[in-house]
N, C-alpha and C positions, 0 to 999 in steps of 0.2 A: 273509273274508280272515282273513290273518296282518296285526297289525297293523304289522309289519315291514317286509310285502312291500309295505302300501300307506301306507309314509310314508316307504320306496324309489319306490315309483310316484312320489308327492306329489311328489318332489323332482327326481327325475329331469323329469316331466315343468315345476314349475314352473322345472326351470333353462336348459332348452329355447322354455318361452315356449309350449309347448300345440301349436305348430304341429303340425298330422298325426299328434297324439295318440289314444287311442281305448284300446279293450276290451274284451275277448273271453271267454264264458263258451262250455263246449263240453267232450263227453263222448268218451274214445276211443271208437271203432270200428274194426271188422274189415275188411277189404278188402270183403266184401258186406255189411258198412255193416249187422250188428248190433254192440249196444253192450256197452260193459266196464262195469263198472261205477262204474270212474273218469274221469276230466277233469281238466280244470281252468280256471285262471282267466290272463288274460295277456294286459297292456298293454304299449304302447306310446307312441313318440315317436321321430320321424320311424324310424330303424331302429335303435335303442336297445330293445331288448326285456324282458320279463323275465316270469316266471311261478309259479304256486302249485299243484303238483299237487294235489290234491282227492280224497279219499276212496279213497286208492291202496292201502288193503289188504283193501277193500269195507268197510272197520267203523270207517268215519270218520275216518282218520287222513290230516292234513293237511301239507304242509312245504313250505316255499317252496325252489324250482327256482331254478337259474343265471342268471345276465343271460346274453346273446345279441346278437351283433348283426347284421342282415338281411346277406345276401349274395350270389351268385351265383355255382351251378357248372353244369360242364357236361351232366353227364345228370339236377341236380333243376332245375334254373331259380334263379330267386328262391325264394331259403327261408332260415329262422333255424333255427341250433343252438343249442341250448341241455343244459349241463350237469342233470346230477340229485344234488341234493344229497345225498338219500336212502341210494343205494350209496356216497358216498362216508363219510356218518357212521354206515352199520349197518357201515363196515370188510370187505364179508367178500369181500376180494381181487377186485374188481370195481368197474370205473368206468362209466358209461352215461351215454349223452347223447342227445337228441331231433331230431328233424329238423321245424319245423314251417312251414306254408306261412303265407306271409306275411298278418298281420293276424287268425293264427290263424283264419285263413278256413275254415269250415261246407264240407265237401265237400271240402278241402282232402285232402291223402295226407301222413301225417305218418310218421314211422319212427324204433327204438328201434334205439341202434347199443350197441354193449357192448364194452370190452377186459377179458380173467382176467389178473390180474397181469402186466401190460405183456406181454399176446400181441399180436397185430393184432386193431383192431377189427371186429365183424361184425354184419350186421343183424340183433337178433334178434325182430322182430315191427314190423308195420306195418299200414298201415289205412287209412283215412278219418274227418274230425272231424269230431259229428251236434253237434247241437243241444244246449245242458246242459238232462242230466235232472235229478232230486234224485236218487234213484236205477231205473238200470232194473228192471222188476220182473223179469227174465229174466236180468237181468246177473247172474252170482255169481263170473265171476274177472278181474281186474283186468290191465290194460296190463303187467303184471310180473311174471306169473306164470309168462310165459316164459324170462324169466331165474332164476326162482328153480327154475325146472326144471332147467334147463340146468346153473346153478351146482352143484345135488344131485347133476347125473349124471355133473359135471366132479370131483365130488370124489369121489365114488365109484368111478371110477376110475383117480381116484390111489393111493387107499386100497388097493386090489385090488391092481396093481401097486410099493405099495412093499413093500423089504424084510422 
């Protein structure tokens, strides 16, 4: 795990006395339970969460995801929304965030929401969290591949309509 994430997690957990603290590793899965190549490690203390996206590009690239606070929404119930620092660092005109189940519960639903150049956010991908797997043999697509395809499609449309 990224040393900065671990230092942040240690500081976070120390500052809250470790009450209700935990950590969970997971693999992203489709709604049908098929694994993607990527996953993550999440840590929490009380209702404060952090995570690291592991094998994000199917070639071993890892990056720290944004922090989040456990909340309750009408449609989803208890969930944690955390932003995706890769989309911000990549500066491709889109910002994304993930909705995770509390304590990154294996079998719980996740969803990926993105906004393109200030547009209203859309749900671009979703599924269930699966037990952590080093690199699922059948998985060759990452959970972000849907975002990349949609970004490419939107850019293509813009270039076709540009004068």
